[in-house]
C-alpha positions in Angstrom: 122.4 -17.1 140.9 123.1 -15.1 137.7 122.1 -16.1 134.2 122.3 -14.5 130.4 120.8 -16.1 127.8 120.4 -15.2 123.9 117.6 -14.5 121.9 118.9 -17.2 118.8 119.9 -19.5 121.0 118.1 -22.4 123.3 121.1 -22.4 125.7 121.1 -20.1 128.9 124.3 -19.4 131.2 123.9 -19.8 134.7 125.9 -19.1 137.7 125.5 -21.2 141.1 127.0 -20.1 144.3 126.4 -23.0 147.0 128.9 -23.0 150.4 131.8 -20.4 150.6 133.0 -19.3 147.9 132.4 -22.4 145.5 130.8 -21.3 142.2 129.8 -23.2 139.7 129.0 -21.9 135.5 126.7 -24.2 133.6 125.1 -24.5 130.5 121.1 -25.2 130.2 119.2 -26.4 127.0 115.9 -25.2 127.3 114.7 -27.6 124.8 115.8 -30.8 126.7 115.6 -28.7 130.2 119.0 -30.6 131.2 122.2 -29.2 132.4 124.9 -30.0 129.3 127.8 -28.7 130.7 129.2 -27.5 133.9 132.6 -26.1 135.3 134.2 -24.8 138.8 135.1 -21.5 139.0 137.6 -19.7 142.0 135.3 -16.8 142.6 131.3 -16.4 142.5 130.0 -14.9 139.7 127.6 -11.9 139.9 126.4 -11.0 136.2 127.0 -13.2 133.2 127.0 -11.2 129.7 127.1 -12.9 126.2 129.0 -11.5 123.5 132.0 -13.2 121.4 133.2 -14.3 124.6 131.4 -14.8 127.9 131.8 -12.3 130.6 131.5 -12.9 133.9 131.8 -10.5 136.7 133.1 -11.9 139.9 132.5 -11.0 143.6 136.1 -9.7 143.6 135.7 -6.9 141.4 137.3 -8.6 138.1 135.7 -9.4 134.7 136.5 -12.7 133.2 136.3 -13.2 129.6 135.7 -17.1 128.8 135.8 -18.9 125.7 132.0 -20.3 125.3 133.3 -23.7 124.1 135.8 -24.4 126.8 134.9 -22.3 129.4 138.5 -21.5 130.2 139.9 -18.0 131.1 141.1 -16.1 127.9 141.5 -12.8 129.4 141.1 -11.3 133.1 140.3 -7.3 133.7 140.7 -5.9 137.4 138.0 -3.5 136.6 137.2 -2.8 140.6 139.4 -2.7 143.9 136.2 -4.4 146.4 133.3 -6.0 144.2 131.4 -5.5 141.1 127.5 -4.6 141.2 126.5 -4.4 137.6 127.8 -4.8 134.4 126.5 -4.3 130.2 128.2 -5.2 126.6 127.3 -3.5 123.7 129.3 -4.3 120.8 133.1 -4.3 121.9 132.2 -2.1 124.7 132.3 -3.1 128.1 130.6 -0.9 131.1 130.9 -1.7 134.7 130.0 -0.1 138.3 131.1 -1.4 141.8 132.6 -1.0 145.0 136.4 0.2 146.0 138.3 -0.7 149.7 139.3 2.2 150.8 140.7 2.3 154.7 139.4 -1.3 155.1 136.0 -0.1 154.1 133.7 -0.5 150.9 132.8 2.4 148.9 130.6 2.9 145.9 133.1 4.3 143.3 131.4 7.8 141.6 132.6 6.5 138.0 131.2 4.4 135.7 134.3 2.5 134.0 134.4 2.0 130.3 136.5 -0.8 128.7 137.3 -1.5 124.8 137.4 -5.6 124.7 139.4 -5.7 121.3 142.3 -3.7 123.0 141.3 -5.1 126.5 142.0 -0.8 127.9 140.2 1.4 129.9 138.3 4.3 128.0 137.6 7.1 129.7 135.1 6.9 132.6 131.3 8.4 133.2 131.1 10.4 136.1 128.0 9.4 138.3 127.6 11.3 141.5 124.7 9.6 142.9 126.5 6.2 143.4 125.7 3.9 140.3 124.7 0.6 141.0 122.8 -0.4 137.9 123.8 0.0 134.0 121.9 -0.8 130.8 122.9 0.0 127.0 120.0 1.4 124.9 119.0 -1.5 122.8 118.5 0.9 119.5 121.3 3.3 120.2 124.3 1.3 121.1 126.5 4.1 122.3 123.8 5.3 124.8 124.0 4.4 128.5 121.4 4.3 131.4 123.2 5.0 134.5 120.6 4.3 137.6 121.5 4.5 141.3 119.8 2.9 144.0 118.2 5.9 145.4 115.9 6.6 141.9 118.4 9.1 140.3 119.5 8.0 136.9 121.2 9.5 133.8 121.3 9.1 130.0 124.5 10.1 128.5 126.1 9.1 125.2 129.6 7.6 125.3 130.8 9.0 122.2 130.4 12.5 123.5 129.9 11.7 127.8 130.0 15.7 128.5 127.4 16.6 125.9 123.5 16.1 126.1 123.5 14.6 129.5 119.6 14.1 130.8 119.1 13.5 134.5 115.9 12.1 136.0 114.3 11.3 139.4 112.0 8.2 140.0 109.7 9.4 142.8 109.9 6.9 145.1 111.0 6.6 148.9 112.2 3.0 148.4 115.0 1.4 146.9 115.5 0.5 143.6 116.8 -2.8 143.3 116.5 -4.0 139.5 115.8 -1.8 136.3 115.3 -2.9 132.7 115.1 -1.2 129.3 112.5 -2.9 126.5 113.5 -3.9 123.0 112.1 -1.2 121.5 113.8 1.3 123.5 110.5 2.8 124.5 109.7 2.4 128.0 112.5 2.0 131.1 111.0 -0.2 134.2 112.5 0.4 137.6 111.6 -2.4 140.1 111.5 -0.9 143.7 112.1 -2.9 147.2 108.3 -2.7 148.4 107.2 -4.7 145.4 106.2 -2.3 143.1 107.2 -1.4 139.2 107.7 2.3 137.9 107.2 2.5 134.4 108.7 5.2 132.4 107.7 5.8 128.2 108.9 7.9 125.4 105.2 8.8 124.4 101.7 8.0 124.8 101.7 4.7 122.5 104.5 2.8 123.0 105.7 -0.9 122.1 107.6 -3.3 124.0 108.6 -5.3 121.1 109.2 -3.8 117.4 107.0 -6.9 116.0 104.9 -7.9 118.9 102.8 -11.0 118.5 99.6 -11.6 120.5 100.1 -14.2 123.6 99.1 -17.6 123.4 96.4 -18.3 125.8 95.4 -21.6 127.3 92.2 -23.3 126.1 89.1 -22.2 128.2 88.4 -25.1 130.5 84.8 -26.7 130.1 82.7 -26.6 133.0 80.3 -28.9 131.9 82.9 -31.9 131.8 81.2 -35.1 133.5 81.8 -36.5 137.0 83.8 -39.7 136.5 83.6 -42.0 139.5 85.2 -45.6 140.0 81.5 -47.0 139.2 80.7 -44.8 136.2 81.3 -46.1 132.9 83.7 -44.9 130.6 81.4 -44.5 127.8 79.8 -41.4 129.7 83.2 -39.5 128.4 82.5 -40.1 124.8 85.2 -39.6 122.2 84.8 -37.6 118.9 84.5 -39.0 115.3 88.0 -38.5 113.5 88.2 -38.4 110.1 92.4 -38.1 109.8 94.7 -40.4 111.2 95.1 -40.2 114.5 98.7 -39.7 116.8 98.6 -43.3 117.7 99.2 -44.4 113.8 102.1 -42.5 113.3 104.1 -44.3 116.1 107.3 -46.2 114.9 107.6 -50.0 114.6 109.5 -50.5 117.6 107.2 -49.1 120.3 104.1 -51.3 119.0 103.7 -54.4 121.0 101.5 -57.6 120.3 99.0 -58.1 123.2 98.1 -61.4 122.1 95.2 -62.9 120.3 91.5 -62.0 121.4 89.1 -64.0 123.2 87.1 -66.2 120.1 83.4 -65.4 120.1 80.8 -68.0 121.4 79.2 -69.1 118.5 75.6 -68.4 118.3 74.5 -72.2 118.1 75.7 -73.2 121.5 74.0 -70.3 123.6 70.9 -71.9 123.4 72.1 -75.2 124.7 74.2 -73.8 127.3 73.8 -74.7 131.1 75.2 -72.6 133.9 76.3 -74.3 137.1 78.4 -72.6 140.1 79.1 -69.5 137.5 80.6 -72.0 135.1 78.8 -72.3 131.6 79.2 -75.5 129.9 77.0 -76.8 126.4 77.6 -79.8 124.5 80.0 -79.9 121.5 78.1 -79.5 118.5 80.3 -78.1 116.4 82.3 -81.1 115.5 85.9 -80.2 116.7 88.2 -81.8 119.1 88.7 -81.3 122.8 89.7 -77.9 123.9 89.6 -77.0 120.0 88.6 -73.7 119.1 88.2 -71.6 115.6 90.0 -68.6 115.5 89.7 -66.0 112.6 92.3 -63.6 111.4 92.7 -60.0 113.0 94.7 -58.9 110.3 93.1 -57.9 106.9 95.3 -58.3 103.8 96.0 -54.8 102.9 96.7 -55.0 98.9 98.2 -52.2 97.0 97.1 -53.8 93.9 93.7 -55.4 92.9 92.9 -58.9 92.7 91.5 -60.6 89.3 88.4 -60.6 88.3 88.1 -64.4 88.5 90.0 -64.3 91.5 87.1 -62.0 93.4 84.6 -64.5 92.0 86.2 -67.7 93.7 87.0 -65.8 96.8 83.5 -64.3 96.7 81.6 -68.5 96.2 84.1 -69.6 99.2 82.9 -66.9 101.4 79.7 -66.7 100.7 78.1 -68.5 103.8 80.2 -66.6 106.4 79.7 -63.1 104.5 77.7 -60.3 106.4 77.3 -56.8 106.0 78.7 -55.9 109.4 81.8 -58.0 108.8 82.2 -56.1 104.9 82.3 -53.0 107.2 84.6 -53.9 109.5 87.6 -55.2 106.8 86.9 -52.3 104.9 87.7 -50.0 107.6 90.9 -52.4 108.8 92.4 -52.7 105.6 92.6 -48.6 105.1 93.9 -48.2 108.5 96.2 -50.7 107.6 96.9 -48.8 104.4 97.1 -45.4 106.0 99.4 -46.8 108.7 101.8 -48.4 106.1 102.0 -44.9 104.2 102.5 -42.7 107.7 105.3 -45.0 108.8 107.2 -44.8 105.5 109.4 -41.6 105.3 109.6 -39.5 102.1 107.3 -41.8 100.4 105.7 -40.9 97.3 101.3 -40.6 97.8 99.8 -43.2 96.7 97.6 -41.2 93.9 100.9 -40.0 92.3 102.2 -43.3 92.0 102.8 -45.3 88.6 100.2 -48.1 88.3 101.5 -51.3 86.8 98.9 -53.0 85.1 99.0 -56.9 85.3 97.8 -59.7 83.4 96.3 -62.9 83.9 95.7 -65.8 81.5 92.2 -64.3 80.4 94.2 -60.9 79.6 93.4 -57.6 80.2 89.7 -58.1 80.6 90.8 -59.9 83.9 92.2 -56.6 85.4 90.0 -55.1 88.0 90.3 -51.3 86.8 87.5 -50.2 89.5 89.9 -50.7 92.4 91.5 -47.5 91.7 88.5 -45.7 90.1 85.4 -45.3 92.3 84.0 -42.4 90.5 81.4 -42.6 87.3 84.2 -40.9 85.2 86.1 -43.2 82.8 90.1 -43.1 82.7 92.9 -43.5 80.0 94.9 -46.5 79.9 98.7 -45.5 80.2 100.5 -48.5 78.4 100.1 -47.2 75.4 103.0 -45.3 73.7 102.5 -41.5 73.8 100.0 -41.6 76.7 101.7 -38.9 78.1 99.1 -36.8 76.5 96.1 -38.4 78.4 95.9 -35.6 81.5 95.4 -32.9 78.6 93.1 -35.2 77.0 91.1 -35.7 80.0 91.0 -31.6 80.6 89.8 -30.8 77.1 87.5 -33.5 77.9 85.9 -31.6 80.5 85.2 -28.3 78.6 81.4 -29.0 77.1 81.8 -26.4 74.6 84.5 -27.9 72.8 82.8 -31.0 72.9 79.8 -29.6 70.9 81.8 -28.2 68.4 83.8 -31.6 67.5 80.6 -33.2 67.8 79.1 -31.2 65.2 82.5 -31.3 63.1 82.5 -35.2 63.0 79.2 -35.2 61.1 80.7 -32.6 58.1 84.1 -33.9 58.4 85.6 -35.3 54.9 89.3 -35.7 56.1 90.9 -39.2 56.1 93.4 -38.0 58.9 91.6 -35.7 61.2 92.6 -35.3 64.8 89.5 -33.4 65.8 87.1 -36.6 64.8 89.5 -38.7 66.8 89.4 -36.5 70.0 85.5 -36.1 69.4 85.2 -40.2 69.4 87.5 -40.5 72.3 85.2 -37.9 74.2 82.0 -40.1 73.3 83.6 -43.1 74.7 84.7 -41.7 77.9 81.0 -40.1 78.0 79.4 -43.7 77.5 82.0 -45.9 79.4 80.7 -44.7 83.0 84.0 -45.4 84.9 85.2 -48.1 82.7 88.9 -47.8 81.6 89.2 -46.7 77.9 91.9 -46.5 75.5 93.1 -43.7 73.2 94.7 -45.7 70.6 92.7 -44.5 67.6 93.4 -40.7 68.4 97.3 -41.5 69.3 97.3 -43.4 66.2 96.3 -40.9 64.0 98.7 -38.3 66.3 101.6 -40.5 64.8 100.7 -40.2 61.2 100.7 -36.1 61.5 104.2 -34.9 60.1 104.3 -31.5 62.1 104.4 -33.5 65.6 106.8 -35.8 64.1 108.9 -32.5 63.1 108.5 -31.0 66.6 109.6 -34.2 68.6 106.3 -35.2 70.2 106.7 -38.6 69.9 108.0 -40.7 72.8 109.8 -42.9 70.0 112.1 -40.5 69.4 113.2 -40.1 73.0 113.6 -43.6 73.4 115.6 -44.0 70.1 117.6 -40.9 71.1 116.9 -39.0 68.0 117.7 -35.3 67.7 120.1 -33.0 69.3 118.9 -34.0 73.0 116.1 -35.9 75.1 113.1 -33.7 75.6 111.8 -33.5 79.4 108.5 -34.5 79.9 107.4 -31.0 81.4 108.6 -29.5 77.9 106.7 -32.3 76.1 103.3 -31.9 77.6 103.8 -28.2 77.3 104.2 -28.5 73.4 101.9 -31.5 72.7 99.1 -28.1 74.1 100.2 -25.7 72.0 100.7 -27.9 69.1 96.8 -29.7 69.9 95.2 -26.4 69.9 96.9 -25.1 66.8 95.9 -28.2 65.0 92.2 -28.5 65.9 91.7 -24.6 65.3 92.7 -25.5 61.3 90.7 -28.6 61.0 87.9 -26.8 62.4 88.3 -23.7 60.0 87.7 -26.4 57.2 85.6 -24.5 54.2 82.8 -27.1 54.3 82.5 -26.6 58.0 82.6 -23.4 58.0 80.0 -23.1 54.9 77.7 -25.4 57.6 78.0 -23.1 60.7 78.6 -19.8 59.5 76.9 -17.2 61.0 76.8 -13.0 60.2 77.1 -11.3 63.2 78.1 -7.6 64.2 81.3 -6.3 63.0 82.0 -4.0 65.9 86.1 -4.9 66.1 88.0 -7.2 68.6 87.4 -7.0 71.9 83.4 -7.6 72.3 82.9 -10.8 70.9 84.2 -13.0 73.8 82.5 -14.1 76.9 84.2 -13.6 79.8 82.6 -16.3 81.9 85.2 -19.0 82.8 83.1 -21.6 81.8 81.8 -20.9 78.5 79.6 -23.5 76.8 80.4 -22.5 73.4 78.2 -24.3 70.9 78.4 -23.9 67.2 75.5 -21.6 67.0 77.2 -19.3 68.6 80.0 -18.2 66.5 80.1 -14.4 65.5 81.8 -12.8 62.3 84.4 -10.1 63.2 85.9 -7.6 61.4 89.5 -6.9 61.9 91.4 -3.8 61.0 93.6 -4.0 57.9 94.8 -7.0 56.2 97.5 -8.0 58.7 95.1 -9.8 60.8 97.7 -13.2 60.4 97.1 -16.0 62.9 93.5 -14.9 63.3 91.9 -16.5 59.9 91.0 -14.8 56.8 87.8 -14.2 54.1 86.6 -12.3 51.9 86.0 -8.3 52.5 87.9 -8.2 55.8 85.0 -10.8 57.6 86.9 -13.3 59.3 85.0 -16.5 60.4 86.6 -17.6 64.2 86.7 -21.5 64.9 85.6 -22.5 68.2 89.0 -23.5 69.5 89.9 -19.7 69.0 86.4 -18.3 70.5 87.3 -20.8 73.5 91.2 -20.4 74.0 92.1 -17.6 72.0 93.9 -14.4 73.4 93.4 -12.0 70.7 96.9 -9.6 70.9 98.4 -7.1 68.8 102.5 -7.4 68.4 104.0 -4.0 67.6 108.0 -3.9 66.4 109.5 -0.1 66.5 112.3 0.6 64.9 114.9 2.6 67.1 116.3 4.3 64.1 113.5 5.3 61.9 110.8 5.1 64.9 108.6 3.1 62.1 106.2 1.0 63.4 104.8 -2.6 62.2 101.8 -3.8 64.2 99.9 -7.4 63.2 97.2 -9.0 65.2 97.9 -12.7 66.6 95.7 -15.0 68.6 97.4 -17.3 70.7 95.9 -20.0 72.8 98.9 -20.4 75.5 100.5 -18.4 77.8 104.1 -19.0 78.8 104.7 -17.8 82.1 108.1 -15.8 82.2 110.2 -15.1 85.4 112.9 -13.1 84.5 113.7 -9.6 85.0 110.5 -9.0 87.5 111.0 -6.0 90.0 109.8 -6.3 93.1 111.6 -3.2 95.0 111.8 -1.9 97.2 111.9 -5.6 99.0 113.7 -8.1 97.1 111.2 -10.6 98.1 109.7 -13.5 95.8 107.5 -12.5 93.1 103.7 -13.0 93.1 101.7 -15.0 90.7 99.6 -11.9 89.6 102.9 -9.9 89.0 104.5 -12.9 86.9 100.8 -13.6 84.9 101.0 -9.8 84.7 104.5 -9.7 83.1 104.1 -12.8 81.0 100.4 -11.4 79.4 102.2 -7.6 78.5 105.7 -8.6 76.8 108.0 -5.5 76.1 111.4 -7.1 74.7 114.6 -5.4 72.7 115.9 -7.2 69.9 117.2 -6.9 66.4 114.9 -7.3 63.7 114.9 -6.4 59.6 113.6 -3.3 59.1 111.8 -2.3 56.1 112.7 1.4 55.7 116.1 1.1 56.8 116.8 -2.2 54.7 118.8 -3.4 57.6 118.2 -5.4 61.0 118.2 -2.7 63.4 117.8 -2.5 67.3 113.4 -2.8 67.6 111.3 -2.9 71.0 108.6 -5.6 70.6 105.3 -4.8 72.6 102.2 -7.3 73.1 99.1 -6.1 74.3 96.4 -8.1 75.1 92.9 -6.8 73.0 90.3 -9.9 74.2 90.4 -12.1 76.6 89.3 -15.9 76.4 86.9 -17.8 77.8 89.1 -20.2 79.2 93.1 -19.4 79.7 95.6 -22.1 79.0 99.0 -21.4 81.1 101.8 -23.1 80.3 104.1 -22.9 83.6 107.5 -23.2 81.5 110.1 -24.4 84.3 112.9 -24.0 82.1 115.1 -22.3 84.5 116.0 -22.1 88.4 114.5 -19.0 88.5 111.0 -20.6 87.8 111.8 -23.3 90.4 112.8 -20.6 93.1 109.3 -19.1 92.4 107.1 -22.3 92.4 109.2 -24.2 95.2 108.5 -22.5 98.8 105.0 -20.8 99.8 104.8 -16.9 100.8 103.5 -16.3 104.2 102.3 -20.2 104.5 99.8 -19.9 101.9 100.4 -21.7 98.3 102.2 -19.4 95.7 99.4 -20.2 93.3 96.3 -18.3 93.5 92.8 -20.5 93.3 91.3 -17.8 91.1 92.7 -14.5 89.4 91.0 -11.4 87.5 92.2 -10.0 84.4 90.8 -7.1 83.0 91.5 -5.1 79.6 90.8 -1.4 79.6 89.8 0.9 76.7 93.4 1.8 76.3 94.5 -1.7 76.0 96.2 -1.7 79.6 95.9 -5.1 81.0 95.3 -5.5 84.7 95.9 -8.7 87.0 94.6 -8.8 90.5 93.3 -11.1 92.9 89.6 -11.2 93.1 89.3 -12.0 96.7 91.3 -8.9 97.7 90.4 -6.3 95.3 88.1 -7.0 92.6 87.8 -4.8 89.5 84.7 -3.4 88.4 83.4 -1.3 85.4 86.0 -2.2 83.1 85.3 -2.8 79.3 86.5 -6.4 79.0 87.1 -8.8 82.3 86.9 -12.1 83.2 87.4 -14.3 86.7 89.5 -17.3 86.3 89.3 -20.6 88.3 92.6 -22.2 88.4 92.7 -25.6 88.1 
């Protein structure tokens, strides 16, 4: 029997010899373990090699080139007059060795024959006087051939120049060589001897069998302390582990699940004291008032509900089952409902996880107060209803709610604010309502009503009404809508918290040592109005940070928590005029374009994308004051100070961003659990993974937990 396999295929070509000259060529599927195809051949096959065609070396010294699909003979090469002993193929080159007939006897041919499979013509042969019996191409050097004789001599030669650089070796053994092979790395050669030994030749001391070797997967060790189970042993001595994940049986398809019938009913406790036993048969008087051979059965199927019952229905069900309820029964019901829900989720292909599905609020004749919101929320944290217009902002409002520094600032702001329309005041009252609700549902009606009265929000297209009516050039996607809302809300709160009345109340003089040393590096800052500082910015071009008398600038709480102090410079390419101004954005937009991942064309990491987004360098045309016209200029953005809370917009507006987020790297998520950002004295920004390469001894550094 001979065989040939391919590393990239699950099929193996086999040749089997039965009786006489009858032989068969078969294809074995390794995954299924069955023979997928079988064909009869005229002559027994000794060697099989796979290439573009399947090359079969026969007992009669011929090489048949067969179609891998139909197994039909496409070409026939008469290689040797006697029989064939070995062959190998590399690309379009085939080498063979064998016997020839002389005066009725089989004589080993001292030549290794070479053929070009493209033209089916013979090339100059390789001379080997020690009678070749085994051939092999080098796996790395495709023109290098190993020629081995059965007595232990072997040579290495190059087909491109067979007369030069021929190396001869001798295996020190008295036994004959029956087999021979070269490892895939080309660093070791193994000879199988007839006495059962293997002679290993290596190129160097430290060698590898494969270029990219992986550790072998060994079976789990057998526990020697297993209990001994006999026919009389109870099964509970084996024990079962406690599983917190779904069992394999829970994922079985429905056509493999069978109903085994109703379980035997339990004997009522009040019947057992009156029961009498006679000849292994127990009987008792009928005290339940049932008919003859009548028995009550309780349903084993518990109702699995995806939506809660109304509170009025729950009261009626509780009153009707008050006599039968027990603690043990409640636990069994909860477990059966959870199992049924889990099985329903697992048996549905490509279903949306339950926690991400849209929840529809149902109304009864008692109104919204009859809806059981506690069915979806078992925590003490309140949620916001989604049936209100512009409720897409609920997720961002919940994120802002869990910032204690912002809560305190808005709380003090409501005590001094005199505006009629103030988004910060409404947000503070919403936070107060969420805090006192303790898990109950809340509505952001007042906040969203005030949000709808701001003309800047209407101009930016942040209202869902405009999308429903189709106003504007096009419909804004939800991912763009929530990002624009985040940027607008932070800017609006920053302007409202910078009112003169609020500044006069909570203005504290601090050290004016320049921008860069005022923000805390804590990732969860608790910024209160008592922590406000005054800063002196260089020059009068500190736009976006604020303004004040004598260059003293008061920073709002939003700026202290979310503000990223950056310096933007525009350099004219003609006159080298540099215009610099300091800004304080609250949001970082990720940029995925023009990321250099040389030397490998691999996907950029999250650290690389964030570093490029923080330190941008672009070329554009801008107005030059010196040249009095538009000139090509280079725009540079340098981070001067880090925020306490870093707000990042994903910005998936192109296919480049989707490709980055779509797949994981090495089986790990692309988004890191936390990153460390540092700003050196010369304003160089560094972004690293703190779990792999933390940064120490920097002027301004912060570790941000991404959530």
